[in-house]
C-alpha positions in Angstrom: -2.6 -0.3 -5.0 -0.5 -2.9 -6.7 2.4 -4.7 -5.1 6.0 -3.9 -6.3 8.5 -6.3 -7.8 10.8 -8.2 -5.4 14.3 -9.4 -6.1 16.3 -11.7 -3.9 19.7 -12.6 -5.3 19.2 -13.4 -9.0 15.5 -14.1 -8.6 13.2 -11.3 -9.7 9.5 -11.6 -9.3 7.0 -9.0 -10.7 3.7 -8.4 -8.8 1.0 -11.1 -9.5 3.7 -13.8 -10.3 5.7 -16.6 -8.7 9.2 -17.8 -9.2 11.7 -20.2 -7.6 15.5 -20.6 -7.6 18.5 -20.4 -5.4 20.3 -17.8 -3.3 24.0 -18.2 -3.5 25.8 -17.9 -0.2 28.9 -15.6 -0.9 32.3 -17.3 -0.4 30.8 -20.8 -0.4 29.4 -23.4 -2.8 26.1 -23.4 -0.8 22.8 -22.5 -2.5 19.6 -21.8 -0.5 16.3 -22.7 -2.2 13.9 -19.8 -2.4 10.2 -19.6 -3.7 8.8 -16.1 -4.0 5.1 -15.5 -4.4 4.4 -11.9 -5.1 0.7 -11.1 -4.8 -1.3 -8.9 -7.2 -2.2 -6.6 -4.3 0.1 -4.8 -1.9 0.5 -6.1 1.7 3.0 -7.4 4.2 5.8 -9.9 3.4 5.9 -13.2 5.3 9.1 -15.3 5.3 8.7 -19.0 6.0 11.8 -21.1 6.6 12.2 -24.8 7.3 15.1 -27.3 7.3 17.4 -25.0 9.2 17.9 -28.5 10.6 18.2 -31.1 8.0 16.3 -34.1 9.6 13.1 -32.2 10.6 11.0 -33.6 7.8 7.4 -32.7 8.6 8.4 -29.0 8.8 10.4 -29.2 5.6 7.6 -30.9 3.7 5.0 -28.4 5.1 7.0 -25.5 3.8 7.6 -27.1 0.4 3.8 -27.7 0.1 2.9 -24.2 1.2 5.2 -22.6 -1.4 4.1 -24.9 -4.1 0.3 -24.3 -3.6 0.2 -20.6 -3.2 -1.4 -18.7 -6.0 -0.2 -15.0 -6.4 -3.7 -14.2 -7.6 -5.1 -14.8 -4.1 -2.4 -12.9 -2.2 -2.4 -9.4 -0.8 1.2 -9.2 0.0 4.1 -11.5 -0.5 5.3 -14.8 0.8 9.0 -16.0 0.7 9.6 -19.7 1.4 13.0 -21.3 2.0 13.0 -25.0 2.5 15.1 -27.0 3.3 17.5 -24.2 4.2 20.3 -26.4 5.2 20.1 -28.4 1.8 23.4 -30.2 2.3 22.4 -31.4 5.8 19.1 -32.6 4.3 20.8 -34.7 1.7 23.5 -35.9 4.2 20.5 -37.0 6.5 22.4 -35.1 9.3 20.7 -33.9 12.5 21.3 -30.4 13.9 24.5 -29.4 12.1 25.7 -28.0 8.9 28.0 -30.6 7.4 30.7 -28.2 6.2 31.6 -26.8 9.6 29.7 -28.9 12.2 27.9 -25.8 13.6 24.2 -25.5 14.5 22.8 -22.9 12.0 20.1 -22.0 14.5 22.7 -20.9 17.0 24.8 -18.6 14.9 22.3 -16.0 13.6 22.8 -13.2 12.5 25.9 -14.9 11.1 29.1 -13.4 9.8 29.9 -12.4 6.2 33.4 -13.8 6.5 32.7 -16.6 9.0 32.3 -20.3 8.6 29.8 -21.8 6.2 26.9 -21.8 8.8 27.7 -18.2 9.8 27.8 -17.2 6.1 24.3 -19.0 5.5 22.8 -17.0 8.4 24.3 -13.8 7.2 23.0 -14.3 3.7 19.4 -14.7 5.1 19.8 -11.8 7.4 21.2 -9.4 4.8 19.6 -10.6 1.6 16.1 -11.8 2.6 15.2 -10.3 6.1 15.3 -6.6 4.9 12.2 -7.4 2.7 10.1 -9.0 5.4 7.5 -8.0 7.9 7.2 -11.3 9.8 9.1 -14.5 10.1 7.7 -18.0 10.6 10.4 -20.6 11.2 9.3 -24.3 11.2 11.1 -27.0 13.1 10.4 -30.3 14.8 12.0 -33.2 16.6 15.2 -34.0 14.6 16.4 -37.5 13.9 17.2 -38.4 17.7 14.4 -36.4 19.2 10.8 -37.3 20.4 8.8 -34.0 20.6 5.4 -32.8 21.5 4.2 -30.0 19.1 4.7 -26.5 20.6 5.2 -22.9 19.6 7.8 -20.4 20.8 8.6 -16.7 20.5 11.2 -14.5 22.2 10.0 -12.1 24.9 12.4 -9.5 23.7 13.1 -5.9 24.8 10.6 -4.3 22.6 7.0 -4.9 24.0 5.3 -4.1 20.7 7.3 -6.6 18.8 6.8 -9.2 21.5 3.1 -8.8 21.4 3.0 -9.1 17.7 4.9 -12.3 17.9 2.5 -13.5 20.6 -0.5 -12.7 18.4 1.1 -14.9 15.7 1.5 -17.7 18.1 -2.2 -17.5 19.1 -3.2 -17.7 15.5 -1.0 -20.6 14.4 -3.1 -23.5 15.8 -0.8 -25.4 18.3 -1.9 -25.6 22.0 1.5 -25.3 23.7 3.3 -22.0 23.7 6.6 -21.2 25.3 8.1 -17.6 25.6 11.7 -17.6 26.9 13.3 -14.2 27.5 16.3 -14.8 25.3 17.4 -17.5 22.7 20.7 -16.2 21.4 21.9 -17.2 17.9 18.3 -18.3 16.9 16.3 -17.1 13.9 13.6 -15.6 16.2 16.1 -13.8 18.4 17.7 -12.3 15.3 14.3 -11.2 14.0 13.3 -9.7 17.3 16.5 -7.6 17.4 15.6 -6.2 14.0 12.0 -5.3 15.1 10.4 -8.1 13.2 7.7 -10.3 14.9 8.8 -14.1 14.6 7.5 -17.4 15.6 9.0 -20.9 16.1 6.8 -23.8 15.3 7.7 -27.3 16.2 6.0 -30.6 15.2 7.1 -34.0 14.1 9.8 -36.2 15.6 12.5 -38.8 15.4 13.2 -38.4 11.6 9.9 -39.6 10.4 7.8 -37.8 7.7 4.2 -38.2 8.9 1.1 -36.6 7.5 -0.6 -35.4 10.8 2.3 -33.3 11.8 2.9 -32.1 8.2 -0.8 -31.0 8.1 -0.6 -29.4 11.4 2.4 -27.2 10.3 0.8 -26.6 6.9 -2.5 -25.4 8.5 -0.3 -23.1 10.7 1.3 -21.4 7.7 -2.1 -20.7 6.2 -3.3 -19.5 9.6 -0.4 -17.0 9.9 -0.9 -15.8 6.3 -4.5 -15.2 7.1 -3.6 -13.6 10.4 -1.3 -11.1 8.5 -4.0 -10.4 5.9 -2.0 -12.0 3.1 -4.4 -14.7 2.4 -8.3 -14.4 2.7 -10.3 -16.5 5.1 -10.6 -16.9 8.9 -8.0 -18.1 11.2 -8.6 -21.6 12.7 -7.8 -21.0 16.4 -7.3 -23.5 19.3 -7.0 -22.9 23.2 -3.4 -22.2 24.0 -1.5 -22.8 27.3 1.3 -20.4 27.7 4.5 -21.3 29.6 7.0 -18.7 30.7 10.1 -21.0 30.9 11.7 -24.0 29.1 14.6 -25.4 31.0 16.8 -28.1 29.5 18.4 -31.1 31.0 21.8 -31.7 29.3 24.1 -34.6 29.3 27.1 -34.5 31.7 28.8 -37.3 30.1 29.3 -39.4 26.9 27.7 -42.9 26.8 24.2 -44.4 26.9 20.8 -42.7 27.7 17.8 -44.3 29.3 14.9 -41.9 29.6 12.3 -42.5 32.4 9.6 -40.2 31.0 7.8 -39.6 27.7 6.8 -36.4 25.9 3.4 -35.1 27.0 3.9 -36.3 30.6 3.9 -34.0 33.6 6.8 -34.2 36.0 7.6 -32.8 39.4 10.8 -30.8 40.3 13.5 -33.3 41.3 11.9 -36.2 39.7 14.3 -38.7 38.0 13.8 -38.2 34.3 16.6 -40.5 32.9 19.7 -42.5 33.6 23.1 -42.2 32.1 25.4 -45.2 31.7 28.7 -46.1 30.2 29.0 -48.6 27.4 29.7 -51.3 29.9 26.3 -50.6 31.6 27.6 -48.9 34.7 25.5 -46.0 35.9 27.2 -42.6 35.5 24.3 -40.2 36.4 20.8 -39.9 37.4 19.2 -36.9 35.8 16.3 -35.0 37.6 13.8 -32.5 36.4 15.0 -28.9 37.3 11.4 -27.8 37.5 7.9 -29.3 37.5 6.0 -29.0 34.2 5.2 -30.6 30.8 7.8 -32.7 29.0 8.1 -31.3 25.5 11.2 -33.0 24.2 13.0 -36.2 25.0 16.3 -37.4 23.4 15.3 -40.8 21.8 18.8 -41.9 21.0 20.7 -44.5 23.0 24.0 -42.7 22.3 24.8 -39.4 23.9 27.6 -36.9 24.0 28.7 -34.3 26.5 26.1 -31.4 26.7 23.6 -33.1 24.5 20.0 -32.0 25.2 18.1 -34.8 26.9 14.9 -33.4 28.2 13.1 -30.2 27.6 10.3 -29.1 30.2 7.8 -26.3 29.9 6.8 -24.7 33.2 5.0 -21.6 34.3 
């Protein structure tokens, strides 16, 4: 059985072929980069996104390489790659936010057709791309002010079958740390789960640096997921996985300066001091403590902080 043609926006791709271009976001000047690889044989369709946050460079590069190297002759199914999604944030070297409206794109899914720029971007992906897919892999990492330990995440949603398919993707990816929060509103994986689509968040890389080990880690994971779904031939390269049920955050209660007392990869105890907040005159404003014992996955690496900024992320059972 042969694959069928696939069209997204103005990009039309016949079976056994590959094309790239841009998806225009209605009502804006924003264009989303798209690579479509339509295999010669019929099979599932995988969406790989990266650069939803513009400064997460290893994830952006891994997705670019994945889309560039795929050969439709070797595919049983289809792969859609969008990277960097937030192209204007990428060029502006801006962390987290879409420059046009100052919103975090990964907090506004499924978006709004008549909303702000970020909301329209999310809506374009959900309405024009997601209806074609069977699985979604969203690549991230530590943005420009974040130190991060590589980890995976999926939403433990209301449909047990979809949750289990997401979990199986996580076990196939090739990163050892896995978190499974109950609900992550506004995120890509939450929007996917609500539509019955298994989805996985993969995070690697940190502090605005493009480094080869983390790029390779994510690129290998893309191949593993495509193999897991039967889109690419070959065996999945598995690693032992430690699953954590919760991922509480410590957030800033003030604007000023931040002095972390722990590093990513360390284990902390509940109530342990994990950082100090001071004003710009050096006076202490707050001592931040761990809400639970567990593994430190993320630490804000910037000196400057604003109210409600994420400071520490801790995985615990």
